[in-house]
N, C-alpha and C positions, 0 to 999 in steps of 0.2 A: 225724936226724929234725928237722924244723923245729918251731917252736912256734906256727905259724899256726893260726888257728881251723879246726877240722874242720867240714866241711859235707857232707851226704849229697845225692847226686843219684841219684834213682831213675829208671832207664830206662823204667819203666812209666808215668812221668809224661810222657815224650816220645811214646811209642807203646805202646798196650796191645793185647792180643790177638795175632793173628798178625802178626809183624814181617816186612815185605817190604823188600828192599834199596832200591829206587828211592824209595818213599815215606818210608822212614826217613832216607835221605840228605837229602831235602828238609827234613824236620823238624829234623835236626841242623844243617843250614846256616842255618836261620832261628832257631835257639835263641839266646836272649839269654845270652851267657856272662859278661857283666859282673859278676853277683853272685858269681862264683867267682874273680875276680881276687885273687891273693895268698893264697888259701885252700888248706887241705889238703882235697882233695875225695876222697870215697869213693863209688865207683860201685857201686850195688846194683841189683837187679831181675832178673827172669827174662827174659833175652834172649839171642840167639846171641852168641858171642864176637865176631863181626865188628861187632855193634852197639856193644859196649863199646869196641872199638878205634876206631870212627868218632868216638864221643864223646870218647874220650881224645885223639885227634888234634886235635880242636878246642881242647882245654884245655891241652895241653902247654906252650904258650908263655906262659900267663898264671897258672897255678897254682903254689903253692910245693911241693906234693906231690900225688900221685895214687895211690890204691889201688883195686884191684878187691876187692870183698867177695863171696866165693864161698859159696853156700848161706846167704844172708843171713837166710832164714827160720828157720834153725837155729843162731842165734848164730854166724854165719859166720866163716870163716877169712879174715883180711886178707892180701892179696898186694900188697906195695908194688910200684908200677910206675915211679914217678918221685919223686925227692926232689931239689929244687933248693936249693942252698945260697945264702945271701945275698939271698934275696927277702924 
């Protein structure tokens, strides 16, 4: 595990309500990812799995680590998705 600062990204801040693929893809592609560079990002929020994967795909190249937090409203379970050494 890296010692990078942990930062939370809530998918509900990208799109709330019913999430549809085409509009969510547009929002993800226009998302400013620079604040997440070199950080340990934890994705939270109630959204379909594909939404988490789209956001993760944008972040993989720039983050030091990435987790999905499942059932985040209930002190969720952290699922590590990516840990990059040396960043």
